[in-house]
Every structure is written in structure tokens, then in C-alpha cells.
Residue, then its C-alpha position, 0 to 999 in steps of 0.5 A: m835200439t830196435l828189435l830188428a837192429t839187435s837181431v841183425l847185429p849178431v848175424f852180421v858179426w858172425s857173417l864177417v867171422l865166417i868170411a874171415i875163416v874162409v879167406a884164411g882157409l883159402l890162403v892156407v890152401t894156396l900156400v900149401k899148394k905152392r909148397i907141394q908144387q915146388p921142385d925138390e932140392p937136388i940130392s947131395i951124396g955127401f963127399s965127392l971122390e975128389d974130396l975123399r982123395q984130398m982127405y986121403k992125401d992130407g992123412k985124414l983117411s987111411a988107405e982102408e977107410f979111403e977104399r971103403a968110402k970110395q966103394k960106398l960113394l960109387q955104389g950110391v952113384q950107381q943107385f941113382q943112375p936111371h935103369s936105361e943107363k945101367s943096361r946100356g953099359q952092359g949091352 
């Protein structure tokens, strides 16, 4: 091999490595950007009022437990209502 071939080969190899790193970085950035822009999953508040009623009917909840759970459920629903809906109901 000539002197020129031995000095160019490492530069060529490291250039390929650098290009591979840049492509991998762009791929990661694209995937992260897509993940960030995805809409969030809807928030579940757990049990619905109907679920609580059924549990009460089935005897899985006492009357006191049912009332406490119902109040917590209603407070949670009120917390997630937009401000305009709350003020509309008061005025």
C-alpha cells in the first residue's frame, strides 16, 4: 500500500462512523418529536357513579362507603370542569 492509501483509509472509516452517528441522532430526535406531539391519553377517574351504585347493590360497599366514594367522585368531576362551566352554573 502506498502512503496515500494508508492515510486516507482511517479518515474514510471515521467519516462513515460520524455519518452513522448523525443519522442515528436524527432518527432519535424524530422519534422523540413524534412522541411529544402525540395527544395524551384521556384521564380516567376510576369508577363511574353507576359502578359505585352497582357495588352498593351487590353489598360490596356499605352506605357510608358509598356516600364517601360518591362525594370524592363528584369532587373529581367538578375539578376537571372548565372554569366557564362552573361560573355559568352559579350565575
